[in-house]
C-alpha positions as CSV (number, residue, x, y, z in Angstrom):
1,M,0.0,0.0,0.0
2,I,2.8,2.4,0.9
3,N,4.4,1.8,-2.4
4,A,1.2,2.6,-4.2
5,V,0.9,6.0,-2.6
6,D,3.1,7.8,-5.1
7,T,1.2,6.3,-8.1
8,V,-2.2,7.2,-6.7
9,L,-1.1,10.7,-5.8
10,A,0.3,11.2,-9.3
11,Q,-3.0,10.3,-10.7
12,R,-4.8,12.7,-8.4
13,E,-2.5,15.4,-9.6
14,S,-3.1,14.5,-13.2
15,D,-6.8,14.5,-12.6
16,G,-6.7,17.9,-10.9
17,N,-8.2,16.4,-7.8
18,P,-5.5,16.7,-5.0
19,V,-6.0,15.7,-1.4
20,R,-7.0,18.9,0.3
21,V,-5.4,19.4,3.7
22,A,-6.0,21.9,6.5
23,M,-3.7,22.4,9.4
24,V,-4.5,23.6,12.9
25,G,-1.6,25.2,14.6
26,A,1.3,27.5,13.4
27,G,4.1,26.8,15.8
28,V,7.6,25.6,14.9
29,T,6.6,22.1,13.8
30,A,3.6,23.3,11.9
31,R,5.7,25.8,10.0
32,M,8.0,23.1,8.9
33,I,5.1,21.0,7.8
34,A,3.6,23.9,5.9
35,L,6.9,24.4,4.1
36,Q,7.0,20.8,3.0
37,L,3.4,20.5,2.0
38,A,3.4,23.7,0.0
39,T,6.3,22.5,-2.2
40,P,3.7,21.2,-3.4
41,I,3.6,17.5,-3.0
42,P,2.1,15.9,-6.2
43,G,-1.6,15.1,-5.6
44,M,-1.8,17.0,-2.3
45,R,-2.4,20.7,-1.3
46,L,-2.3,22.6,1.9
47,V,-5.3,24.7,1.5
48,A,-5.8,26.4,4.9
49,I,-4.1,27.0,8.3
50,A,-6.2,27.7,11.4
51,N,-4.5,29.4,14.3
52,R,-5.7,31.6,17.2
53,T,-3.1,34.2,16.1
54,V,-3.8,34.6,12.4
55,E,-0.6,36.5,11.8
56,K,1.4,33.4,12.7
57,A,-0.6,31.3,10.2
58,T,-0.1,33.9,7.5
59,Q,3.6,33.9,8.2
60,A,3.7,30.1,8.0
61,F,2.2,30.3,4.5
62,S,4.5,33.1,3.6
63,N,7.6,31.2,4.8
64,A,6.4,28.3,2.6
65,G,6.4,30.6,-0.5
66,V,2.6,31.3,-0.4
67,P,2.5,35.1,0.3
68,E,-1.0,35.6,-1.0
69,A,-2.9,33.6,1.7
70,E,-6.2,35.3,2.5
71,V,-7.6,35.7,6.0
72,V,-11.2,34.6,5.8
73,L,-14.0,34.8,8.3
74,D,-16.8,32.7,7.0
75,L,-17.3,29.2,5.7
76,G,-18.6,30.1,2.3
77,R,-15.5,32.2,1.5
78,L,-13.2,29.4,2.8
79,E,-14.9,26.8,0.6
80,E,-14.7,29.1,-2.4
81,N,-11.0,29.6,-1.9
82,V,-10.4,25.8,-1.6
83,D,-12.3,25.2,-4.9
84,K,-10.2,27.9,-6.6
85,G,-6.9,26.8,-5.2
86,R,-6.4,29.9,-3.1
87,A,-4.7,29.5,0.3
88,S,-6.8,30.6,3.4
89,V,-6.0,31.5,7.0
90,V,-8.7,31.3,9.6
91,E,-8.8,32.0,13.4
92,E,-11.6,29.6,14.2
93,P,-10.6,25.9,13.6
94,N,-14.2,24.9,13.4
95,L,-14.3,26.5,9.9
96,V,-11.7,24.1,8.5
97,C,-13.5,21.2,10.2
98,Q,-16.8,22.2,8.6
99,A,-15.6,22.9,5.1
100,G,-17.1,20.3,2.8
101,N,-14.2,20.4,0.4
102,I,-11.4,19.7,2.9
103,D,-10.4,16.1,3.3
104,V,-7.9,15.9,6.1
105,I,-7.3,17.9,9.3
106,V,-3.7,17.9,10.7
107,E,-3.7,18.8,14.4
108,V,-0.3,20.3,15.4
109,T,-1.0,22.3,18.5
110,G,0.5,20.0,21.1
111,T,-2.4,20.8,23.5
112,V,-4.8,18.4,25.1
113,E,-8.0,20.4,25.8
114,F,-7.9,22.6,22.7
115,G,-6.7,19.7,20.6
116,A,-9.6,17.5,21.8
117,H,-12.1,20.1,20.6
118,V,-10.4,20.3,17.2
119,A,-10.2,16.5,16.7
120,S,-13.8,16.0,17.9
121,A,-15.1,18.7,15.6
122,A,-13.2,17.2,12.7
123,I,-14.5,13.8,13.4
124,R,-18.1,15.1,13.7
125,H,-17.7,16.6,10.2
126,H,-16.3,13.4,8.8
127,K,-12.7,14.6,8.3
128,H,-9.7,12.3,8.5
129,V,-7.6,13.5,11.5
130,V,-3.8,13.3,11.6
131,L,-2.4,14.0,15.1
132,V,1.0,15.6,15.4
133,N,0.1,15.7,19.1
134,A,1.4,13.0,21.3
135,E,-0.1,14.8,24.3
136,L,-3.6,14.4,23.0
137,D,-3.2,10.9,21.5
138,S,-1.7,9.3,24.6
139,T,-4.5,10.7,26.7
140,V,-7.7,10.2,24.8
141,G,-6.6,8.5,21.5
142,P,-8.6,5.3,22.1
143,I,-11.9,7.0,22.6
144,L,-11.3,9.5,19.7
145,K,-10.5,6.4,17.5
146,F,-13.8,4.9,18.6
147,H,-15.7,8.1,17.5
148,A,-13.7,8.2,14.3
149,E,-14.6,4.6,13.3
150,R,-18.3,5.4,13.9
151,A,-18.0,8.5,11.7
152,G,-16.2,6.4,8.9
153,V,-12.9,8.3,9.1
154,V,-9.3,7.7,10.1
155,L,-7.7,8.9,13.3
156,T,-3.9,8.4,13.2
157,N,-0.7,9.6,14.6
158,T,2.0,10.4,12.0
159,D,4.9,8.8,10.3
160,G,8.0,10.8,11.0
161,D,7.3,10.9,14.7
162,E,8.8,7.9,16.5
163,P,5.5,6.0,17.0
164,G,4.7,6.2,13.3
165,V,8.3,5.3,12.3
166,A,8.3,2.3,14.5
167,M,4.8,1.2,13.5
168,T,5.6,1.5,9.8
169,L,8.7,-0.7,10.2
170,L,6.8,-3.1,12.4
171,R,4.0,-3.6,9.9
172,Y,6.6,-4.2,7.2
173,L,8.3,-6.8,9.3
174,R,5.1,-8.6,10.0
175,S,4.2,-8.5,6.3
176,V,7.4,-10.6,5.5
177,G,6.7,-13.2,8.1
178,L,8.8,-12.0,11.1
179,K,7.5,-11.8,14.6
180,P,7.9,-8.4,16.3
181,V,8.2,-8.6,20.1
182,A,9.3,-5.1,21.0
183,A,9.4,-1.6,19.6
184,G,10.5,1.8,20.7
185,N,12.6,5.0,20.6
186,L,16.2,6.0,20.7
187,K,16.8,8.6,23.4
188,G,19.9,10.6,24.0
189,M,19.4,11.6,27.7
190,I,16.7,11.9,30.4
191,D,16.7,14.1,33.5
192,R,13.3,13.9,35.2
193,Y,13.9,17.2,37.0
194,R,14.5,19.5,34.1
195,T,12.3,22.6,34.0
196,P,11.5,25.4,31.6
197,E,14.1,27.5,33.4
198,T,16.9,24.9,32.9
199,Q,15.9,24.5,29.3
200,R,15.3,28.2,28.4
201,E,18.7,28.9,26.9
202,F,18.5,25.8,24.6
203,A,14.9,26.6,23.6
204,T,15.8,30.2,22.7
205,K,18.9,29.1,20.7
206,Y,16.7,26.8,18.5
207,N,13.6,29.0,18.5
208,Q,11.6,26.4,20.5
209,D,9.1,26.6,23.3
210,A,10.8,26.0,26.7
211,A,8.0,23.8,28.0
212,K,8.1,21.6,24.8
213,V,11.9,21.2,25.2
214,T,11.5,20.4,28.8
215,S,9.0,17.6,28.0
216,F,11.7,16.1,25.8
217,A,14.4,16.3,28.4
218,D,12.4,15.1,31.4
219,G,11.1,12.0,29.5
220,T,7.4,12.9,29.4
221,K,7.2,13.1,25.7
222,L,9.1,9.8,25.4
223,S,6.5,8.2,27.7
224,M,3.7,9.7,25.6
225,E,5.2,8.5,22.3
226,T,5.7,4.9,23.6
227,C,2.2,4.9,25.0
228,I,0.9,5.6,21.6
229,L,3.0,2.8,20.2
230,A,1.8,0.4,23.0
231,N,-1.9,1.3,22.3
232,A,-1.3,0.5,18.6
233,T,0.6,-2.8,19.0
234,G,-0.8,-4.3,22.2
235,F,2.8,-4.3,23.7
236,K,3.1,-3.4,27.4
237,V,5.9,-2.0,29.6
238,G,8.1,-4.3,31.6
239,Q,8.1,-1.8,34.5
240,R,6.9,1.7,35.3
241,G,8.8,4.1,33.1
242,M,10.3,1.2,31.0
243,Y,13.8,-0.2,31.3
244,G,15.7,2.2,29.0
245,P,19.0,0.4,29.0
246,K,22.2,2.3,28.1
247,C,23.9,0.9,25.0
248,A,26.4,2.0,22.4
249,H,24.3,0.9,19.4
250,V,20.6,0.1,19.1
251,R,21.4,-3.4,18.0
252,E,22.5,-4.2,21.5
253,M,18.8,-4.0,22.5
254,A,18.5,-7.6,21.3
255,K,20.2,-8.8,24.5
256,L,19.1,-6.1,27.0
257,L,15.4,-6.7,27.5
258,P,13.9,-9.6,29.5
259,L,13.2,-12.4,27.0
260,D,10.2,-13.8,29.0
261,Q,8.4,-10.5,28.9
262,L,9.2,-10.1,25.2
263,L,7.6,-13.4,24.4
264,T,4.7,-13.1,26.8
265,D,3.2,-9.6,26.0
266,G,5.8,-7.8,23.9
267,L,7.4,-4.6,25.1
268,V,7.6,-0.9,24.3
269,D,10.9,0.5,25.5
270,Y,13.8,2.8,24.6
271,A,17.5,2.6,24.0
272,L,19.5,5.3,25.9
273,G,22.4,6.9,24.3
274,A,22.5,4.5,21.4
275,E,23.7,5.0,17.8
276,P,22.3,6.1,15.4
277,H,20.8,8.4,18.0
278,T,17.6,9.0,16.1
279,G,14.7,7.1,14.6
280,A,13.0,4.0,16.0
281,F,13.6,0.3,16.4
282,V,11.7,-3.0,16.3
283,I,12.9,-6.3,17.8
284,V,11.8,-9.6,16.3
285,H,12.1,-13.1,17.7
286,E,13.1,-16.1,15.6
287,E,13.5,-19.5,17.2
288,H,14.0,-21.7,14.0
289,P,17.6,-22.8,14.0
290,R,18.0,-22.6,10.2
291,K,16.5,-19.2,10.1
292,Q,18.8,-18.1,12.9
293,K,21.7,-19.3,10.8
294,E,20.6,-17.3,7.8
295,L,20.1,-14.1,9.8
296,A,23.6,-14.5,11.3
297,Y,24.9,-14.8,7.7
298,Y,23.3,-11.4,7.0
299,K,25.0,-10.0,10.1
300,L,21.9,-9.5,12.2
301,G,23.4,-11.4,15.2
302,D,23.1,-14.8,16.7
303,G,19.5,-14.5,18.0
304,P,17.0,-15.4,19.1
305,C,16.2,-11.7,19.0
306,Y,17.1,-9.3,16.2
307,V,16.9,-5.6,15.9
308,F,15.7,-3.7,12.9
309,Y,15.8,0.1,13.0
310,T,15.1,3.2,10.9
311,P,17.9,5.7,11.5
312,Y,15.9,8.9,11.0
313,H,12.5,10.5,11.9
314,L,11.4,13.5,9.9
315,P,7.9,14.5,10.9
316,H,7.6,17.4,8.5
317,I,8.5,15.2,5.5
318,Q,7.1,11.8,6.4
319,I,3.7,13.2,7.4
320,A,2.8,13.4,3.7
321,S,2.7,9.6,3.6
322,T,0.3,9.4,6.6
323,I,-2.0,12.0,5.0
324,A,-2.1,10.1,1.7
325,R,-2.6,6.7,3.3
326,A,-5.5,8.1,5.4
327,A,-7.2,10.0,2.5
328,L,-6.6,7.5,-0.3
329,F,-6.8,4.1,1.4
330,G,-8.4,4.7,4.8
331,D,-5.2,3.3,6.3
332,P,-4.0,4.8,9.7
333,T,-0.2,4.8,10.2
334,V,-0.5,4.3,13.9
335,T,-3.8,4.2,15.8
336,P,-5.1,2.5,18.9
337,L,-6.2,-1.2,18.6
338,G,-9.0,-0.6,21.1
339,G,-8.8,0.4,24.8
340,P,-5.7,1.8,26.4
341,I,-2.8,-0.7,26.8
342,C,-0.7,1.9,28.6
343,E,-1.2,5.3,30.2
344,V,1.1,8.2,31.1
345,I,0.8,9.0,34.8
346,T,1.7,12.2,36.7
347,I,4.7,12.2,39.0
348,A,5.8,15.1,41.2
349,K,9.1,16.7,40.1
350,R,9.6,18.2,43.6
351,N,7.7,18.3,46.9
352,L,4.4,19.9,46.1
353,Q,2.1,21.7,48.5
354,V,-1.6,21.5,49.0
355,G,-3.4,24.3,47.0
356,G,-0.9,24.4,44.2
357,V,-2.1,24.2,40.6
358,L,-0.3,21.8,38.3
359,D,1.3,23.4,35.3
360,G,1.1,20.4,33.0
361,V,3.4,18.8,30.4
362,G,6.9,20.3,30.3
363,G,6.4,22.4,33.5
364,F,8.1,22.9,36.8
365,M,5.9,20.6,38.9
366,A,5.5,17.1,37.3
367,Y,6.8,14.7,34.8
368,G,5.1,11.8,33.1
369,L,5.9,8.1,33.2
370,I,4.4,5.3,31.1
371,E,2.5,2.6,33.1
372,N,0.4,-0.4,32.1
373,A,-3.3,0.7,31.9
374,P,-4.7,-1.9,34.3
375,I,-2.3,-0.7,37.1
376,S,-3.1,2.9,36.3
377,A,-6.8,2.2,36.6
378,K,-6.6,0.1,39.7
379,Q,-4.5,2.8,41.5
380,N,-6.7,5.6,40.2
381,L,-3.6,7.4,38.8
382,L,-3.9,10.9,37.3
383,P,-3.0,11.0,33.6
384,M,-0.3,13.5,32.8
385,G,-2.4,14.8,29.8
386,V,-5.2,16.1,32.0
387,S,-2.9,17.3,34.9
388,E,-2.7,21.0,33.8
389,G,-4.9,23.2,35.9
390,C,-5.6,20.6,38.6
391,R,-5.5,21.9,42.1
392,L,-3.8,19.8,44.8
393,L,-5.9,18.7,47.7
394,R,-2.9,17.4,49.7
395,N,0.9,17.6,49.8
396,I,2.6,15.3,47.3
397,P,6.2,14.2,47.9
398,K,8.9,14.3,45.2
399,D,8.7,11.4,42.8
400,Q,5.3,10.3,44.1
401,P,2.6,9.5,41.6
402,M,-0.6,11.5,41.8
403,T,-4.1,10.1,41.9
404,Y,-7.5,11.6,41.1
405,A,-8.1,11.7,44.8
406,D,-5.2,14.0,45.2
407,I,-6.6,16.7,43.0
408,E,-9.6,18.8,42.0
409,L,-10.3,18.9,38.3
410,P,-11.0,22.2,36.5
411,Q,-14.7,22.4,35.6
412,G,-16.2,21.9,32.1
413,R,-13.2,20.4,30.2
414,L,-13.8,18.2,27.2
415,C,-10.7,16.2,27.9
416,D,-12.1,15.0,31.2
417,Q,-15.4,14.1,29.6
418,L,-13.5,12.1,26.9
419,R,-11.4,10.3,29.6
420,A,-14.7,9.4,31.4
421,Q,-16.2,8.1,28.1
422,Q,-13.0,6.1,27.5
423,F,-13.1,4.6,31.0
424,R,-16.7,3.7,30.7
425,H,-16.5,2.3,27.1
426,F,-13.4,0.2,27.5
427,R,-13.6,-0.8,31.2
428,G,-17.3,-0.6,31.9
429,E,-16.7,1.7,34.9
430,T,-18.3,5.1,35.7
431,R,-16.3,6.4,38.5
432,L,-14.6,9.1,36.4
433,E,-18.0,10.3,35.2
434,E,-19.2,10.4,38.8
435,G,-16.1,12.3,39.9
436,I,-16.6,14.9,37.2
437,K,-20.3,15.3,38.2
438,S,-19.4,15.7,41.9
439,N,-16.7,18.2,41.0
440,G,-19.1,20.3,38.9
């Protein structure tokens, strides 16, 4: 299917019927995506960008060589521009979700509450949704996938981000008869106690958001990405936070994870400090002696586990493959199998005092760790993705996980309603719904 994408896109280009894409968000990653999609890619057009600050959306188009993007305020004008091949900028994301001649919504805000509204609106209006938003996907991806299936559209994370890179490789390996038993990321370093202050200089140097950079350094984003991968594969974590063994090269991972866990459930995990320092890996298991001999001949090791890897991840480039597969074939790159396999839970970065208000992903107060979903549910643990804005009802010691009983939720949030739906639909339990009602 992946090999057919270029052929079908070329035909769409020849027919004058490109896949029409709208993007929500105009930050650093979104601007890179806009530059790539506006090249343009044969058979695909970026027709609109929605952003709360329209000047940033206009600048994203301008940086991509489209200086004539028009700021539009109503649906009719937006749809007219799409039909005529004119680029549009809008402040209200509901406009691009409602437009009848837009095929795919790419959500690139990195937010949970706002992103939940965008994804839900897009699904209601029967748009395929590509999430460049690990925060949202790891928190409510399973229930959004359920709603997308009912609407007859695709919800998917993207190739180019590590979950999509790993999943694309894993699906290929399965297709040639190999048995994947683990998958994950390559990570250079982790310091759970990094903050926006410690990361500010680096963020400024590379024109990045300090909180976003902090989420990379403290391992929260890693946990969210591997959670997405777990939900798509059915693989679990061997322990809270994963093993993350240090190694010189990613191929050493064949010997560094517990074989019994690999063969029982499969694992998501990460290689720390390993060459090639970027991309994603998949471990396969092969017990047939003759096949082991042949794999050794091709320099893949002596088994029984073998590491395959992709030595790059390029979200702004590889996203075009995900968009095309969703729009042309209804094929998600990486999407939940069903209910959550793993969750990302909230852990105190320092001693926290009663009455404090949590500052969310990449903040000063907490980091996220991946945990198996049944344990998270049994212990009533607070998902990192909904932590922002929660008020502490008691003191929380450093490195202590937080529970729903430890906090008061903000009122009226869609992300909490989706979490409650997810809990009820996949676990048959209503305690989150009851908690939200009592909080309101």
